[in-house]
Wavefront OBJ file of the C-alpha trace (Angstrom):
o trace
v 42.975 3.338 -0.213
v 40.156 5.118 -1.944
v 37.985 4.461 1.094
v 40.033 6.764 3.276
v 39.729 9.521 0.480
v 35.894 9.270 0.547
v 35.768 9.201 4.129
v 37.819 12.463 4.422
v 35.758 14.031 1.665
v 32.575 13.283 3.546
v 34.039 14.864 6.617
v 35.009 18.092 4.633
v 31.589 18.410 2.937
v 29.845 18.119 6.316
v 32.129 20.776 7.703
v 31.130 22.927 4.673
v 27.561 22.158 5.409
v 27.750 23.298 8.939
v 29.363 26.632 7.857
v 26.790 27.211 5.320
v 24.001 26.524 7.642
v 25.521 28.872 10.132
v 25.661 31.709 7.594
v 22.086 31.010 6.571
v 20.968 31.418 10.224
v 22.963 34.523 10.623
v 21.307 36.108 7.475
v 17.925 35.318 9.005
v 18.864 37.024 12.347
v 19.897 40.109 10.371
v 16.439 40.083 8.709
v 17.986 39.191 5.393
v 15.395 36.827 4.332
v 14.176 37.674 0.891
v 13.495 34.922 -1.593
v 16.790 35.465 -3.494
v 18.856 34.883 -0.377
v 16.726 31.799 0.500
v 17.144 30.416 -2.972
v 21.071 30.995 -2.994
v 21.546 29.158 0.283
v 19.083 26.372 -0.655
v 20.985 25.676 -3.963
v 24.448 25.730 -2.168
v 22.990 23.299 0.392
v 21.439 21.128 -1.982
v 24.723 21.003 -4.089
v 26.684 19.885 -0.900
v 24.091 17.169 0.040
v 24.386 15.714 -3.445
v 28.203 15.716 -3.249
v 27.939 13.927 0.235
v 25.487 11.456 -1.190
v 27.963 10.577 -3.988
v 30.778 10.286 -1.662
v 28.827 8.064 0.633
v 27.743 5.692 -2.159
v 31.358 5.398 -3.277
v 32.409 4.689 0.260
v 29.893 1.671 0.481
v 31.212 0.477 -2.776
v 34.703 0.502 -1.542
v 33.434 -1.347 1.742
v 32.165 -4.263 -0.424
v 35.537 -4.640 -1.933
v 37.090 -5.149 1.612
v 37.364 -8.492 3.418
v 34.226 -9.292 5.267
v 36.077 -9.171 8.716
v 37.041 -5.473 7.925
v 33.667 -4.275 6.605
v 31.918 -3.967 10.087
v 34.624 -1.570 11.262
v 34.309 0.823 8.332
v 30.423 0.621 8.452
v 30.497 1.671 12.066
v 32.758 4.713 11.196
v 30.247 5.889 8.448
v 27.175 5.695 10.748
v 28.321 8.701 12.784
v 28.772 10.805 9.606
v 25.384 9.665 8.293
v 23.760 10.787 11.666
v 25.539 14.185 11.477
v 24.154 14.570 8.004
v 20.656 13.828 9.126
v 20.732 16.318 11.879
v 22.028 18.958 9.472
v 19.131 18.236 7.098
v 16.655 18.560 9.863
v 17.993 21.968 10.887
v 18.038 23.032 7.236
v 14.484 21.931 6.493
v 13.292 23.772 9.599
v 14.885 27.030 8.684
v 13.832 26.778 5.127
v 10.149 25.952 5.923
v 10.138 28.689 8.662
v 11.460 31.340 6.158
v 8.939 30.264 3.534
v 6.136 30.653 5.966
v 7.176 34.035 7.292
v 7.683 35.427 3.786
v 4.285 34.215 2.838
v 2.910 35.951 5.943
v 4.680 39.222 5.096
v 3.705 39.102 1.536
v 0.022 38.730 2.509
v 0.358 41.657 4.871
v 1.963 43.745 2.394
v -0.737 42.999 -0.221
v -3.333 43.784 2.313
v -1.653 47.171 3.141
v -1.213 47.967 -0.600
v -4.870 47.088 -1.278
v -6.000 49.408 1.653
v -3.886 52.163 0.198
v -6.163 52.406 -2.908
v -9.445 52.176 -1.108
v -11.687 55.131 -1.922
v -13.735 56.951 0.576
v -16.877 55.516 -0.927
v -15.553 52.071 -0.533
v -14.688 52.769 3.078
v -18.194 54.063 3.508
v -19.661 50.928 1.877
v -17.540 48.663 4.190
v -18.466 50.641 7.184
v -22.133 50.320 6.415
v -21.692 46.514 5.788
v -19.963 46.137 9.073
v -22.722 48.168 10.818
v -25.408 45.951 8.951
v -23.733 42.859 10.075
v -23.409 44.042 13.616
v -27.092 44.985 13.819
v -28.137 41.587 12.363
v -25.880 39.892 15.032
v -27.574 42.064 17.769
v -31.174 41.271 16.285
v -30.326 37.531 16.209
v -29.076 37.602 19.865
v -32.329 39.512 20.934
v -34.428 36.864 19.161
v -32.411 34.092 20.896
v -33.035 35.768 24.312
v -36.635 36.193 23.557
v -37.007 32.579 22.553
v -35.247 31.506 25.714
v -37.685 33.522 27.884
v -40.631 32.105 26.084
v -39.355 28.595 26.563
v -38.745 29.293 30.218
v -42.306 30.628 30.718
v -43.916 27.583 29.013
v -41.755 25.330 31.026
v -42.750 26.993 34.250
v -46.484 26.776 33.286
v -46.108 23.023 32.548
v -44.287 22.577 35.852
v -46.986 24.243 37.767
v -49.614 22.026 36.005
v -47.828 18.893 36.810
v -47.554 20.040 40.446
v -51.204 20.692 40.613
v -51.777 17.140 39.159
v -49.548 15.615 41.814
v -51.163 17.551 44.566
v -54.615 16.239 43.500
v -53.326 12.626 43.431
v -51.813 13.184 46.878
v -55.181 14.498 48.270
v -56.975 11.403 46.825
v -54.455 9.240 48.458
v -54.841 11.052 51.718
v -58.717 10.666 51.552
v -58.219 6.935 50.903
v -55.964 6.732 53.908
v -58.307 8.548 56.161
v -61.238 6.343 54.957
v -59.176 3.220 55.648
v -58.311 4.423 59.096
v -61.901 5.365 59.805
v -63.044 1.951 58.770
v -60.576 0.315 60.998
v -61.642 2.104 64.036
v -65.362 1.427 63.295
v -64.377 -2.317 63.039
v -62.574 -2.206 66.320
v -65.678 -0.504 67.951
v -67.962 -3.102 66.617
v -65.573 -6.029 67.797
v -65.529 -4.431 71.239
v -69.244 -4.179 71.417
v -69.689 -7.740 70.153
v -67.290 -8.933 72.856
v -69.242 -7.049 75.499
v -72.444 -8.609 74.406
v -71.034 -12.085 74.630
v -69.723 -11.278 78.119
v -73.129 -10.183 79.279
v -74.857 -13.281 77.843
v -72.319 -15.508 79.367
v -72.846 -13.829 82.781
v -76.483 -14.164 82.633
v -76.148 -17.971 81.870
v -73.822 -18.254 84.808
v -76.213 -16.491 87.227
v -79.140 -18.606 86.002
v -77.154 -21.774 86.543
v -76.258 -20.563 90.018
v -79.868 -19.815 90.835
v -81.047 -23.233 89.581
v -78.402 -24.902 91.801
v -79.366 -22.877 94.895
v -83.118 -23.690 94.345
v -82.231 -27.458 93.786
v -80.206 -27.281 97.044
v -83.069 -25.574 98.995
v -85.616 -28.159 97.841
v -83.475 -31.077 98.869
v -82.751 -29.458 102.283
v -86.512 -28.936 102.938
v -87.381 -32.616 102.308
l 1 2 3 4 5 6 7 8 9 10 11 12 13 14 15 16 17 18 19 20 21 22 23 24 25 26 27 28 29 30 31 32 33 34 35 36 37 38 39 40 41 42 43 44 45 46 47 48 49 50 51 52 53 54 55 56 57 58 59 60 61 62 63 64 65 66 67 68 69 70 71 72 73 74 75 76 77 78 79 80 81 82 83 84 85 86 87 88 89 90 91 92 93 94 95 96 97 98 99 100 101 102 103 104 105 106 107 108 109 110 111 112 113 114 115 116 117 118 119 120 121 122 123 124 125 126 127 128 129 130 131 132 133 134 135 136 137 138 139 140 141 142 143 144 145 146 147 148 149 150 151 152 153 154 155 156 157 158 159 160 161 162 163 164 165 166 167 168 169 170 171 172 173 174 175 176 177 178 179 180 181 182 183 184 185 186 187 188 189 190 191 192 193 194 195 196 197 198 199 200 201 202 203 204 205 206 207 208 209 210 211 212 213 214 215 216 217 218 219 220 221 222 223 224
């Protein structure tokens, strides 16, 4: 059956993919990661993945020609191969992108080194002066920020003292009111005491007068 042929071809291509990916990793470890090497392995791997895709499509075509009760069995068999292919693709994409990034970084670094090789003493002097000016400007800005902070702190302290003074005056006024109220209460108590004393004296006088009247009346009656 052709389905077995395509299944075996996929297995062989996956094994070739593994070997090629392993060689690619070894080249990287050996610092052989120029663009030509990357291109060679990328082309070879892309060729293998295209062959695997073609064999996989043919495999599924053959599955459709099988009786329905046999199709699930062959679909389950191909799933493991597809999973292996996806894992290899992930490893490959990671390596490829990592190399592209590292080569780009190396290229930028080399360009910077080459550019610095041809810098004249005059350019170095200009750059030094520029860096110095930028440093002085930064120091000046920092000094201004410190001065502004000190000024804001002083203003805040003055305003705080003013608020405290206002609060103190208000408290003094409240204390004066409390004293006046207390004094008024004491005066009222004294007045009430005096008034009570006066009423007592008047009542006592009336009682003495009544007693005297009674005594005189008794004496008069007795005399008769």
